[in-house]
MILO-573796 format. One record per residue (C-alpha): residue in one letter; x, y, z negated. Coordinates in Angstrom, 1 decimal. Layout:
<recs>
res = a x = X y = Y z = Z
...
</recs>
This chain:
<recs>
res = m x = 198.3 y = 34.3 z = -105.0
res = s x = 197.6 y = 35.1 z = -109.0
res = l x = 200.0 y = 36.7 z = -111.7
res = e x = 201.2 y = 34.1 z = -114.7
res = k x = 199.8 y = 34.9 z = -117.8
res = k x = 203.0 y = 36.3 z = -119.3
res = p x = 203.8 y = 39.7 z = -121.2
res = q x = 204.8 y = 42.3 z = -119.1
res = f x = 206.7 y = 45.7 z = -119.7
res = a x = 206.8 y = 48.7 z = -117.9
res = v x = 210.6 y = 49.5 z = -118.0
res = l x = 213.1 y = 50.7 z = -115.5
res = r x = 216.4 y = 49.5 z = -116.7
res = s x = 217.3 y = 45.5 z = -117.5
res = v x = 220.9 y = 45.9 z = -117.2
res = e x = 223.1 y = 45.3 z = -120.3
res = s x = 224.4 y = 49.0 z = -120.6
res = f x = 223.8 y = 52.5 z = -119.6
res = q x = 226.9 y = 52.8 z = -118.1
res = d x = 226.1 y = 50.5 z = -115.3
res = p x = 224.5 y = 52.2 z = -112.5
res = r x = 221.0 y = 51.8 z = -110.8
res = p x = 220.7 y = 50.8 z = -107.4
res = s x = 220.2 y = 53.5 z = -105.0
res = i x = 217.1 y = 55.3 z = -104.2
res = k x = 217.6 y = 53.3 z = -100.8
res = k x = 218.2 y = 50.3 z = -102.0
res = r x = 215.5 y = 50.3 z = -104.0
res = m x = 213.1 y = 51.6 z = -101.3
res = a x = 214.1 y = 48.5 z = -99.0
res = d x = 213.1 y = 46.1 z = -102.0
res = g x = 210.4 y = 47.6 z = -101.8
res = k x = 209.6 y = 47.6 z = -97.8
res = a x = 211.0 y = 43.6 z = -97.7
res = l x = 208.2 y = 42.7 z = -100.4
res = r x = 205.4 y = 43.4 z = -97.4
res = k x = 207.1 y = 39.9 z = -96.2
res = v x = 205.8 y = 38.4 z = -99.3
res = v x = 202.6 y = 40.3 z = -99.8
res = s x = 201.8 y = 41.8 z = -96.3
res = f x = 199.0 y = 44.4 z = -95.8
res = s x = 196.5 y = 42.1 z = -94.7
res = d x = 196.8 y = 40.4 z = -97.6
res = q x = 195.9 y = 43.3 z = -99.8
res = a x = 192.8 y = 43.5 z = -97.7
res = i x = 191.1 y = 40.2 z = -98.6
res = y x = 189.4 y = 39.6 z = -101.8
res = t x = 189.1 y = 36.2 z = -103.1
res = p x = 186.9 y = 35.4 z = -106.1
res = p x = 188.4 y = 33.3 z = -108.7
res = k x = 187.6 y = 29.6 z = -107.8
res = h x = 185.9 y = 29.0 z = -111.5
res = r x = 184.6 y = 32.9 z = -111.7
res = i x = 183.3 y = 33.6 z = -115.0
res = d x = 179.9 y = 34.6 z = -115.3
res = p x = 179.7 y = 38.3 z = -115.6
res = v x = 176.9 y = 38.1 z = -118.3
res = r x = 178.8 y = 36.1 z = -120.3
res = i x = 181.9 y = 38.5 z = -120.6
res = l x = 179.8 y = 41.0 z = -121.5
res = e x = 178.2 y = 38.8 z = -124.0
res = e x = 181.5 y = 38.0 z = -125.4
res = q x = 182.8 y = 41.4 z = -125.4
res = a x = 179.2 y = 42.3 z = -127.8
res = k x = 180.4 y = 40.0 z = -130.4
res = e x = 183.2 y = 42.5 z = -131.1
res = r x = 181.2 y = 45.1 z = -131.0
res = i x = 178.6 y = 47.0 z = -133.2
res = e x = 175.7 y = 45.0 z = -132.4
res = s x = 173.1 y = 47.8 z = -133.2
res = l x = 174.9 y = 49.9 z = -130.5
res = v x = 175.7 y = 47.4 z = -128.0
res = p x = 171.6 y = 47.7 z = -125.9
res = i x = 172.7 y = 51.1 z = -125.5
res = r x = 175.7 y = 50.1 z = -123.4
res = y x = 173.5 y = 47.8 z = -121.5
res = e x = 170.7 y = 50.6 z = -120.7
res = r x = 173.8 y = 52.7 z = -119.7
res = m x = 174.9 y = 50.1 z = -117.4
res = l x = 172.0 y = 49.5 z = -115.7
res = q x = 171.6 y = 53.0 z = -114.3
res = s x = 173.2 y = 52.0 z = -111.1
res = p x = 175.6 y = 49.8 z = -109.5
res = f x = 178.2 y = 52.5 z = -110.3
res = a x = 177.0 y = 52.7 z = -113.6
res = f x = 177.5 y = 49.1 z = -114.1
res = y x = 181.0 y = 48.8 z = -112.7
res = r x = 182.2 y = 51.2 z = -115.2
res = g x = 180.9 y = 49.3 z = -117.9
res = g x = 182.7 y = 46.2 z = -116.0
res = a x = 186.4 y = 46.5 z = -116.7
res = a x = 186.6 y = 43.0 z = -118.1
res = i x = 184.6 y = 41.5 z = -115.2
res = m x = 187.2 y = 43.0 z = -112.8
res = a x = 190.0 y = 41.9 z = -114.6
res = q x = 189.5 y = 38.2 z = -113.8
res = d x = 188.9 y = 39.1 z = -110.1
res = l x = 192.2 y = 41.3 z = -109.9
res = a x = 194.2 y = 38.9 z = -111.3
res = n x = 193.1 y = 36.5 z = -108.5
res = q x = 194.6 y = 38.7 z = -105.7
res = p x = 198.0 y = 38.9 z = -104.3
res = t x = 200.5 y = 41.1 z = -106.2
res = t x = 203.8 y = 42.8 z = -105.7
res = n x = 204.6 y = 42.5 z = -109.4
res = i x = 205.9 y = 46.3 z = -109.1
res = t x = 205.2 y = 46.7 z = -113.0
res = v x = 204.1 y = 50.4 z = -113.8
res = q x = 201.7 y = 51.1 z = -116.9
res = l x = 198.4 y = 50.4 z = -115.4
res = c x = 195.5 y = 52.7 z = -116.8
res = g x = 193.5 y = 49.5 z = -116.8
res = d x = 189.9 y = 51.1 z = -115.9
res = m x = 190.7 y = 52.5 z = -113.4
res = h x = 187.7 y = 54.6 z = -111.9
res = v x = 186.3 y = 58.1 z = -110.1
res = s x = 184.7 y = 58.6 z = -113.4
res = n x = 188.0 y = 58.5 z = -115.2
res = f x = 189.5 y = 61.7 z = -114.2
res = g x = 189.2 y = 65.2 z = -115.8
res = l x = 191.0 y = 68.3 z = -116.8
res = f x = 192.9 y = 69.2 z = -120.3
res = g x = 195.0 y = 71.4 z = -121.9
res = s x = 198.8 y = 70.3 z = -122.7
res = a x = 200.7 y = 70.9 z = -125.8
res = e x = 201.2 y = 74.3 z = -124.3
res = h x = 197.8 y = 75.1 z = -123.3
res = r x = 197.9 y = 74.8 z = -119.7
res = l x = 195.1 y = 73.5 z = -117.9
res = i x = 195.9 y = 70.1 z = -116.1
res = f x = 194.3 y = 67.7 z = -114.4
res = g x = 194.7 y = 63.5 z = -114.8
res = i x = 193.7 y = 60.5 z = -116.1
res = n x = 191.1 y = 60.7 z = -119.2
res = d x = 190.9 y = 57.3 z = -120.8
res = f x = 193.3 y = 54.9 z = -121.5
res = d x = 191.6 y = 52.2 z = -123.7
res = e x = 192.6 y = 49.5 z = -121.2
res = t x = 195.9 y = 50.4 z = -120.8
res = l x = 199.0 y = 47.4 z = -120.0
res = p x = 201.9 y = 47.3 z = -118.2
res = g x = 200.9 y = 45.6 z = -114.7
res = s x = 201.5 y = 45.6 z = -111.3
res = w x = 200.2 y = 48.8 z = -109.5
res = e x = 197.7 y = 47.5 z = -107.2
res = w x = 195.3 y = 46.7 z = -110.3
res = d x = 194.9 y = 50.6 z = -110.6
res = i x = 194.6 y = 51.4 z = -106.9
res = k x = 192.4 y = 48.6 z = -105.9
res = r x = 189.7 y = 49.3 z = -108.8
res = l x = 189.8 y = 53.1 z = -108.1
res = v x = 189.1 y = 52.9 z = -104.2
res = a x = 186.5 y = 49.9 z = -105.1
res = s x = 184.8 y = 52.8 z = -107.5
res = a x = 184.9 y = 55.6 z = -104.9
res = l x = 183.1 y = 53.4 z = -102.3
res = i x = 180.5 y = 52.2 z = -105.1
res = a x = 180.2 y = 55.6 z = -106.6
res = s x = 179.6 y = 57.1 z = -102.6
res = e x = 176.6 y = 54.3 z = -102.3
res = s x = 175.3 y = 54.7 z = -105.8
res = l x = 175.0 y = 58.5 z = -104.7
res = g x = 173.7 y = 57.8 z = -101.0
res = g x = 176.6 y = 58.3 z = -99.1
res = d x = 176.9 y = 56.6 z = -95.6
res = r x = 179.6 y = 54.5 z = -94.6
res = a x = 181.8 y = 57.1 z = -92.9
res = l x = 181.9 y = 58.7 z = -96.1
res = g x = 183.2 y = 56.1 z = -98.1
res = k x = 185.9 y = 55.1 z = -95.7
res = k x = 186.9 y = 58.5 z = -95.8
res = l x = 187.2 y = 58.6 z = -99.6
res = v x = 189.4 y = 55.4 z = -99.6
res = y x = 191.4 y = 57.1 z = -97.0
res = r x = 191.9 y = 60.2 z = -98.9
res = i x = 192.8 y = 58.6 z = -102.2
res = a x = 195.1 y = 56.2 z = -100.6
res = s x = 197.1 y = 58.2 z = -98.0
res = e x = 197.6 y = 60.6 z = -101.2
res = y x = 198.8 y = 58.1 z = -103.4
res = q x = 201.1 y = 57.1 z = -100.4
res = k x = 202.8 y = 61.0 z = -100.2
res = r x = 202.6 y = 61.6 z = -103.6
res = i x = 204.4 y = 58.4 z = -104.5
res = a x = 207.1 y = 58.8 z = -101.4
res = q x = 207.8 y = 62.6 z = -103.0
res = y x = 208.4 y = 61.6 z = -106.3
res = a x = 210.8 y = 58.2 z = -105.3
res = k x = 213.4 y = 61.4 z = -104.4
res = m x = 212.4 y = 63.7 z = -107.3
res = p x = 214.8 y = 64.0 z = -109.9
res = y x = 213.8 y = 62.2 z = -113.1
res = l x = 213.3 y = 65.3 z = -115.6
res = d x = 211.7 y = 67.4 z = -112.6
res = l x = 209.6 y = 64.2 z = -112.5
res = a x = 209.0 y = 64.1 z = -116.3
res = q x = 207.6 y = 68.1 z = -116.3
res = e x = 205.5 y = 67.6 z = -113.3
res = f x = 201.8 y = 68.0 z = -113.5
res = i x = 198.8 y = 68.6 z = -111.4
res = g x = 197.8 y = 72.1 z = -112.4
res = e x = 194.7 y = 74.8 z = -111.8
res = k x = 196.8 y = 76.1 z = -108.6
res = d x = 197.0 y = 72.8 z = -107.6
res = i x = 193.6 y = 71.9 z = -108.1
res = r x = 192.5 y = 75.1 z = -106.0
res = k x = 194.5 y = 74.4 z = -103.3
res = h x = 192.6 y = 70.9 z = -102.6
res = f x = 188.9 y = 72.2 z = -102.7
res = s x = 187.7 y = 73.5 z = -99.1
res = k x = 186.4 y = 77.6 z = -99.2
res = e x = 182.8 y = 76.3 z = -99.8
res = h x = 183.5 y = 74.5 z = -102.8
res = q x = 185.4 y = 77.0 z = -104.6
res = k x = 182.9 y = 79.0 z = -106.3
res = k x = 181.8 y = 75.2 z = -107.9
res = l x = 185.2 y = 74.8 z = -109.0
res = d x = 185.6 y = 78.4 z = -110.8
res = a x = 182.5 y = 77.6 z = -112.8
res = y x = 184.0 y = 74.3 z = -113.7
res = l x = 187.0 y = 75.8 z = -114.4
res = k x = 186.0 y = 78.5 z = -116.7
res = e x = 183.4 y = 76.3 z = -118.6
res = t x = 186.6 y = 73.9 z = -119.4
res = k x = 188.7 y = 76.8 z = -120.9
res = g x = 186.0 y = 77.6 z = -122.9
res = q x = 185.9 y = 74.3 z = -124.2
res = g x = 187.7 y = 75.1 z = -127.4
res = n x = 187.1 y = 74.3 z = -131.4
res = i x = 185.0 y = 77.2 z = -132.3
res = q x = 182.8 y = 76.4 z = -129.1
res = v x = 182.6 y = 72.5 z = -130.8
res = l x = 181.8 y = 74.3 z = -134.1
res = q x = 178.9 y = 76.2 z = -132.6
res = s x = 177.6 y = 73.1 z = -130.9
res = l x = 178.2 y = 70.2 z = -133.0
res = t x = 177.4 y = 71.3 z = -136.7
res = t x = 175.3 y = 73.4 z = -138.7
res = l x = 174.8 y = 75.3 z = -142.2
res = v x = 173.6 y = 73.0 z = -144.9
res = g x = 173.9 y = 75.3 z = -147.9
res = k x = 177.2 y = 76.8 z = -148.1
res = n x = 178.8 y = 73.9 z = -146.1
res = r x = 178.9 y = 73.2 z = -142.4
res = k x = 178.1 y = 69.5 z = -141.3
res = i x = 177.9 y = 67.7 z = -138.2
res = i x = 174.3 y = 67.6 z = -136.6
res = n x = 172.6 y = 64.1 z = -136.5
res = k x = 171.4 y = 63.2 z = -133.3
res = p x = 170.6 y = 59.3 z = -133.6
res = p x = 171.2 y = 57.0 z = -132.5
res = l x = 174.2 y = 59.1 z = -130.7
res = i x = 175.5 y = 61.0 z = -133.5
res = e x = 175.1 y = 59.7 z = -137.0
res = h x = 176.4 y = 59.5 z = -140.5
res = f x = 177.3 y = 56.6 z = -142.4
res = k x = 178.4 y = 56.0 z = -145.9
res = k x = 179.4 y = 52.7 z = -145.6
res = n x = 180.8 y = 50.6 z = -142.3
res = a x = 179.5 y = 46.8 z = -140.9
res = y x = 181.6 y = 45.5 z = -143.6
res = g x = 179.8 y = 47.3 z = -146.5
res = v x = 183.4 y = 49.3 z = -147.3
res = s x = 183.1 y = 53.0 z = -148.0
res = l x = 183.7 y = 54.9 z = -145.1
res = a x = 185.1 y = 58.0 z = -147.1
res = s x = 188.0 y = 56.0 z = -148.8
res = l x = 188.8 y = 54.0 z = -145.6
res = i x = 188.7 y = 57.3 z = -143.6
res = d x = 191.1 y = 58.8 z = -146.0
res = k x = 193.3 y = 55.8 z = -145.8
res = a x = 193.0 y = 55.9 z = -142.0
res = l x = 194.3 y = 59.8 z = -142.0
res = l x = 197.1 y = 58.9 z = -144.3
res = n x = 198.1 y = 56.1 z = -142.0
res = y x = 197.8 y = 58.3 z = -138.9
res = s x = 199.8 y = 61.4 z = -140.6
res = s x = 202.6 y = 59.9 z = -141.7
res = s x = 203.9 y = 58.9 z = -137.8
res = l x = 203.2 y = 62.3 z = -136.8
res = l x = 206.3 y = 64.4 z = -135.7
res = a x = 207.3 y = 66.6 z = -138.7
res = d x = 205.8 y = 69.8 z = -137.0
res = r x = 202.7 y = 68.1 z = -136.3
res = q x = 202.4 y = 66.2 z = -139.7
res = i x = 202.8 y = 69.7 z = -141.4
res = l x = 200.1 y = 71.2 z = -139.4
res = f x = 197.8 y = 68.6 z = -139.8
res = q x = 198.5 y = 68.7 z = -143.5
res = r x = 197.2 y = 72.3 z = -143.5
res = y x = 193.7 y = 71.0 z = -142.6
res = s x = 191.0 y = 69.3 z = -144.8
res = l x = 188.5 y = 67.0 z = -143.6
res = k x = 184.8 y = 68.7 z = -144.2
res = d x = 182.6 y = 65.8 z = -142.4
res = f x = 182.4 y = 62.9 z = -140.4
res = a x = 180.0 y = 61.0 z = -138.2
res = r x = 179.8 y = 58.1 z = -135.9
res = k x = 179.3 y = 59.2 z = -131.8
res = v x = 178.9 y = 57.1 z = -129.1
res = v x = 180.7 y = 57.6 z = -125.9
res = g x = 180.9 y = 56.8 z = -122.4
res = v x = 180.2 y = 53.2 z = -121.0
res = g x = 182.6 y = 50.8 z = -121.8
res = s x = 183.5 y = 52.3 z = -125.3
res = v x = 180.2 y = 52.0 z = -126.3
res = g x = 179.8 y = 49.5 z = -129.2
res = t x = 183.4 y = 50.0 z = -130.5
res = n x = 183.8 y = 52.0 z = -133.6
res = c x = 184.0 y = 56.2 z = -132.4
res = m x = 183.6 y = 58.9 z = -134.8
res = v x = 183.9 y = 62.6 z = -134.7
res = l x = 185.7 y = 64.0 z = -137.4
res = y x = 185.8 y = 67.9 z = -139.2
res = f x = 188.5 y = 69.8 z = -140.5
res = e x = 188.7 y = 73.5 z = -141.8
res = g x = 192.0 y = 75.3 z = -142.4
res = d x = 191.7 y = 78.2 z = -144.6
res = s x = 187.8 y = 78.8 z = -143.3
res = e x = 185.3 y = 77.7 z = -141.2
res = n x = 186.9 y = 80.1 z = -138.8
res = d x = 189.8 y = 77.8 z = -138.1
res = p x = 188.3 y = 74.4 z = -137.4
res = l x = 189.5 y = 71.2 z = -135.8
res = f x = 187.8 y = 68.3 z = -134.5
res = l x = 189.5 y = 65.1 z = -133.9
res = q x = 187.9 y = 61.8 z = -132.4
res = y x = 188.8 y = 58.8 z = -133.8
res = k x = 188.3 y = 56.0 z = -131.4
res = e x = 188.5 y = 52.1 z = -132.5
res = a x = 191.7 y = 50.2 z = -130.1
res = q x = 190.5 y = 46.5 z = -129.2
res = k x = 193.0 y = 44.5 z = -127.0
res = s x = 192.9 y = 45.5 z = -123.2
res = v x = 190.7 y = 43.2 z = -121.2
res = l x = 193.8 y = 43.0 z = -119.0
res = t x = 195.5 y = 41.2 z = -122.3
res = p x = 193.8 y = 37.5 z = -120.9
res = y x = 195.9 y = 37.9 z = -117.6
res = l x = 198.8 y = 39.9 z = -118.0
res = g x = 199.7 y = 38.5 z = -121.5
res = e x = 199.8 y = 40.5 z = -125.7
res = s x = 201.3 y = 43.8 z = -125.2
res = i x = 204.4 y = 44.5 z = -126.9
res = y x = 202.7 y = 46.5 z = -129.7
res = r x = 200.8 y = 44.9 z = -132.4
res = d x = 198.8 y = 47.9 z = -133.3
res = m x = 196.3 y = 48.2 z = -130.6
res = g x = 195.8 y = 51.9 z = -131.2
res = r x = 199.8 y = 52.5 z = -130.8
res = r x = 199.5 y = 50.5 z = -127.2
res = v x = 196.8 y = 52.8 z = -126.3
res = v x = 199.0 y = 56.2 z = -127.3
res = a x = 202.0 y = 54.8 z = -125.7
res = g x = 200.2 y = 53.9 z = -122.3
res = q x = 198.7 y = 57.6 z = -122.3
res = r x = 202.0 y = 59.4 z = -123.0
res = l x = 203.4 y = 57.4 z = -120.5
res = l x = 200.8 y = 58.1 z = -117.7
res = q x = 199.5 y = 61.0 z = -118.6
res = g x = 202.8 y = 63.1 z = -119.6
res = a x = 201.1 y = 66.1 z = -121.7
res = p x = 198.8 y = 64.8 z = -123.9
res = d x = 197.4 y = 67.2 z = -126.8
res = i x = 199.3 y = 67.6 z = -130.1
res = f x = 197.2 y = 65.6 z = -132.4
res = l x = 197.4 y = 62.5 z = -130.1
res = n x = 198.6 y = 59.5 z = -132.5
res = y x = 197.7 y = 56.2 z = -134.2
res = g x = 197.1 y = 54.3 z = -136.6
res = a x = 195.6 y = 51.3 z = -138.5
res = v x = 193.0 y = 51.0 z = -141.4
res = q x = 192.7 y = 47.4 z = -143.5
res = f x = 188.6 y = 46.5 z = -144.3
res = d x = 189.7 y = 43.5 z = -146.4
res = i x = 192.8 y = 40.5 z = -146.1
res = n x = 191.6 y = 39.4 z = -143.2
res = k x = 190.1 y = 42.7 z = -141.4
res = s x = 191.9 y = 45.3 z = -140.1
res = q x = 190.9 y = 48.0 z = -137.3
res = g x = 193.6 y = 49.8 z = -134.8
res = f x = 192.2 y = 53.2 z = -133.8
res = y x = 193.8 y = 56.3 z = -132.3
res = l x = 192.8 y = 60.0 z = -132.6
res = r x = 193.1 y = 62.8 z = -130.1
res = q x = 191.2 y = 66.4 z = -130.3
res = l x = 187.3 y = 66.1 z = -129.3
res = r x = 187.1 y = 69.4 z = -127.1
res = d x = 190.0 y = 71.4 z = -126.5
res = m x = 190.3 y = 72.4 z = -122.9
res = k x = 188.6 y = 69.4 z = -121.9
res = g x = 186.0 y = 68.6 z = -119.2
res = g x = 185.5 y = 65.2 z = -117.7
res = i x = 184.5 y = 64.6 z = -114.0
res = g x = 181.3 y = 63.3 z = -114.0
res = v x = 180.0 y = 61.6 z = -110.5
res = g x = 176.3 y = 62.8 z = -109.7
res = t x = 175.8 y = 64.9 z = -113.1
res = g x = 177.3 y = 68.2 z = -112.2
res = g x = 180.9 y = 67.4 z = -111.5
res = v x = 181.2 y = 65.1 z = -108.1
res = s x = 178.6 y = 65.3 z = -105.5
res = l x = 178.8 y = 64.1 z = -101.9
res = k x = 179.5 y = 67.4 z = -100.6
res = n x = 182.7 y = 67.8 z = -103.0
res = f x = 183.7 y = 64.1 z = -103.1
res = p x = 186.6 y = 64.2 z = -100.2
res = d x = 188.3 y = 66.8 z = -102.1
res = y x = 188.4 y = 65.3 z = -105.6
res = a x = 189.7 y = 62.0 z = -103.6
res = k x = 192.8 y = 63.4 z = -102.9
res = l x = 193.4 y = 64.7 z = -106.7
res = f x = 192.6 y = 61.0 z = -107.6
res = g x = 194.7 y = 59.4 z = -105.6
res = w x = 197.7 y = 62.2 z = -106.5
res = a x = 196.8 y = 61.5 z = -110.3
res = l x = 197.1 y = 57.8 z = -109.7
res = a x = 200.7 y = 58.1 z = -108.4
res = l x = 202.1 y = 60.6 z = -111.0
res = g x = 201.0 y = 58.3 z = -113.4
res = h x = 202.8 y = 55.3 z = -111.9
res = a x = 205.8 y = 57.1 z = -110.7
res = r x = 206.4 y = 58.3 z = -114.5
res = s x = 206.2 y = 54.8 z = -115.7
res = g x = 207.4 y = 52.3 z = -112.6
res = d x = 209.7 y = 52.6 z = -109.8
res = a x = 208.4 y = 54.9 z = -107.5
res = a x = 211.0 y = 54.3 z = -105.3
res = v x = 210.3 y = 50.4 z = -105.0
res = i x = 206.2 y = 51.6 z = -104.5
res = a x = 206.9 y = 54.3 z = -101.8
res = g x = 209.4 y = 51.6 z = -99.7
res = y x = 206.3 y = 49.1 z = -100.0
res = c x = 203.4 y = 51.4 z = -99.0
res = g x = 205.2 y = 53.3 z = -96.5
res = q x = 203.3 y = 56.1 z = -94.8
res = s x = 201.2 y = 54.1 z = -92.3
res = p x = 197.5 y = 53.9 z = -92.2
res = e x = 197.5 y = 49.8 z = -92.1
res = l x = 197.7 y = 50.0 z = -95.9
res = n x = 194.6 y = 52.4 z = -96.7
res = e x = 192.7 y = 50.3 z = -93.9
res = a x = 193.7 y = 47.2 z = -96.0
res = l x = 192.3 y = 48.9 z = -99.3
res = y x = 189.1 y = 50.0 z = -97.8
res = s x = 188.3 y = 46.0 z = -96.9
res = f x = 189.2 y = 45.1 z = -100.0
res = a x = 187.0 y = 48.1 z = -101.5
res = k x = 183.9 y = 46.9 z = -98.9
res = a x = 184.6 y = 43.3 z = -100.2
res = y x = 184.4 y = 44.3 z = -103.6
res = a x = 181.6 y = 46.7 z = -103.7
res = k x = 179.3 y = 43.7 z = -102.5
res = q x = 180.9 y = 41.6 z = -105.4
res = n x = 179.9 y = 44.3 z = -107.8
res = q x = 176.5 y = 44.5 z = -106.3
res = q x = 176.2 y = 40.6 z = -106.9
res = d x = 177.1 y = 41.2 z = -110.4
res = f x = 174.8 y = 44.3 z = -110.9
res = e x = 171.8 y = 42.1 z = -110.0
res = q x = 172.7 y = 39.3 z = -112.0
res = f x = 172.8 y = 41.6 z = -115.0
res = c x = 169.4 y = 42.8 z = -113.9
res = k x = 167.9 y = 39.5 z = -114.2
res = a x = 169.7 y = 38.9 z = -117.5
res = v x = 168.0 y = 42.2 z = -118.6
res = k x = 164.4 y = 41.4 z = -117.2
res = t x = 164.6 y = 37.6 z = -118.7
res = g x = 165.4 y = 39.1 z = -121.9
res = r x = 168.9 y = 37.1 z = -122.3
res = l x = 170.3 y = 40.8 z = -123.0
res = k x = 168.6 y = 43.2 z = -124.7
res = v x = 168.7 y = 47.0 z = -123.6
res = a x = 167.6 y = 50.4 z = -125.6
res = k x = 164.0 y = 51.1 z = -124.8
res = k x = 164.6 y = 54.5 z = -123.5
res = k x = 167.5 y = 56.2 z = -121.5
res = i x = 170.4 y = 57.5 z = -123.8
res = a x = 172.1 y = 60.0 z = -122.5
res = l x = 175.5 y = 59.9 z = -121.7
</recs>
């Protein structure tokens, strides 16, 4: 059973008037439970490759056509590091596979690239430390299974890449799935205003960590709290004469005067910022206009985003003691678009920002979108957010997630995903379908095992394409 290619919208109300009552929680949970007769848990356990599955290397090659050519080898080099690194960069590869699986069609706002390295800590608008989903470049409305299946498969693949055994992999999937079940049932009965204000705070994080891992968690939380604009100023800039400039670290951070179309970057960025600021809320617009742009540079980030146009923008208030760093990220069409249909938003930056606000619930005050016109035929959608203001990513095997503390993080992953889906979809219908039975956990584990094998085959094909010269990679390892 596969989804038809059609536009979908993450909405809860399809009635003609807000005076019409919504079905009760009990009724919606019953509707969700009834869907088990349409798509059983055993159906969810099976991974069925598409009949005419597109070559994964070809998918990557097609993506490369829309990216900065000189940066694509860095992307491939990073994907070459392990099956999990390849999986991180292969959201477009898995999208075609997810489209071929049975789904309940309970619509939520999908993250679209859900994996265990796509979580982290960030500061809310009130500067509270919150745990949640980190990246939303592929967000689009679709059935909730797409996210959780990609997440559990990633846990198994990441565990195997770190040397974890089968027992650990199963434990991780079960913890993610059971926490998702538990939290979605909780959110199904929560008043909507309470749900809108719900977040996973520092106390919640500590409760989920065993005593033996508390010291490492304390260090991570302390480091994240210390990630402010002053700290970024010290690490990312240097004095050049009387002015501060972003430090060049090619090929990861570089200054350019013109873009790939030969247009002045300074002129384009000025137009982009005017476009961006025009749609900010009034209080934030006034705040932003008090800052002046001092420098900007292209910055290579992540794995899946490498090759898209990403920049760091350095602003100052009345002095260098009042710095502001924003990250500019190009927004292309979601990799889910060929299977779920076009976004309701023409501007892809707006698509990303709308999805982030739905799923995260507490984005930073400068999160917003815009578009810049290169010429009559070419424009670029983008979004801006603060670079590092109480932000800390969860790296797998790089000082964050280890084999020892992976189970602690797994419950948080399932919780954060459930919260995002409850914010944007109907938690009661999802809860009714999921229930509390471990049967769903076992089904998702079976799917994860099967897809881990598919990912390994794709990774080997990717490695072969590199070895034969079909794909060009950077000559040396380029750190994330």
